[in-house]
matplotlib code that plots the C-alpha trace (Angstrom):
import matplotlib.pyplot as plt

x = [-20.0, -20.6, -18.5, -19.2, -22.5, -23.3, -25.8, -24.9, -23.2, -23.1, -19.1, -19.6, -21.9, -19.3, -16.3, -19.1, -19.4, -15.7, -15.0, -18.0, -16.9, -13.4, -14.5, -16.8, -13.5, -11.5, -13.5, -14.5, -11.2, -10.5, -13.4, -12.3, -12.9, -15.8, -16.9, -14.9, -10.6, -9.0, -6.3, -4.5, -3.9, -5.9, -2.8, 0.1, -1.2, 0.5, -0.7, -1.7, -0.9, -3.9, -2.6, -3.2, -6.8, -7.9, -6.8, -8.5, -11.9, -12.3, -8.8, -7.9, -4.3, -1.0, 0.8, 3.5, 0.7, -1.3, 1.8, 2.7, -1.7, -1.7, 1.8, 0.4, 0.1, -3.7, -4.3, -7.6, -9.2, -9.9, -13.6, -14.5, -17.6, -17.4, -16.7, -15.2, -12.5, -10.1, -10.2, -10.4, -7.1, -4.8]
y = [-21.5, -20.2, -17.6, -18.1, -16.3, -15.2, -16.7, -19.1, -17.0, -13.4, -14.1, -14.4, -11.3, -9.5, -10.5, -9.1, -5.9, -5.3, -6.1, -3.8, -0.8, -1.1, -1.6, 1.5, 3.8, 2.5, 3.4, 6.7, 7.8, 6.9, 9.0, 11.0, 14.6, 16.3, 20.0, 22.6, 22.5, 25.1, 26.8, 27.6, 24.8, 25.4, 24.5, 26.0, 28.4, 27.6, 27.7, 23.6, 22.5, 22.8, 19.4, 18.0, 20.3, 18.6, 15.1, 15.4, 17.1, 18.5, 18.8, 21.2, 20.3, 20.7, 17.3, 18.4, 19.0, 15.6, 13.6, 14.8, 13.6, 10.5, 9.7, 10.5, 8.2, 8.0, 6.7, 5.1, 4.5, 0.2, -0.6, -3.5, -5.1, -7.6, -6.2, -9.1, -8.4, -10.1, -7.7, -4.7, -5.7, -5.2]
z = [10.3, 13.8, 15.7, 19.2, 20.5, 16.3, 14.5, 11.5, 8.4, 10.9, 10.5, 6.5, 6.2, 8.5, 5.8, 3.0, 5.0, 4.8, 1.3, 0.2, 2.5, 1.2, -2.6, -2.4, -0.6, -3.0, -6.3, -5.2, -4.0, -8.1, -9.3, -12.2, -11.6, -13.0, -15.0, -15.5, -15.6, -13.4, -15.5, -12.3, -9.7, -6.4, -4.2, -5.4, -8.4, -10.9, -14.4, -15.9, -19.1, -21.4, -22.6, -19.2, -19.0, -22.5, -21.0, -17.7, -17.4, -14.3, -13.4, -10.0, -9.3, -11.3, -12.0, -9.3, -6.5, -8.0, -7.8, -4.4, -3.4, -4.6, -3.0, 0.7, 3.3, 4.3, 7.1, 7.4, 11.5, 11.7, 12.2, 15.0, 13.2, 16.0, 19.1, 21.3, 23.1, 22.0, 18.5, 21.0, 22.4, 19.2]

ax = plt.figure().add_subplot(projection="3d")
ax.plot(x, y, z, "-o")
ax.set_aspect("equal")
plt.show()
């Protein structure tokens, strides 16, 4: 399938690249902490319970701060891979 002046397969390659980028971003955001756990939260300085430190090695935040961070909306900039005038006007 050709899209305008693009060569055959270019649209599918753009879609696959977008999906690959999004999957990589999601996997990176869900990466497990590594290393030694902190005894106190890196943000609020509250003590992190020992059960949490044992269950999640490498943890740096208390439960409340982690829930707040997980619930925060992260706005990402869109990538205009195609570069057409129509997609730039949206």
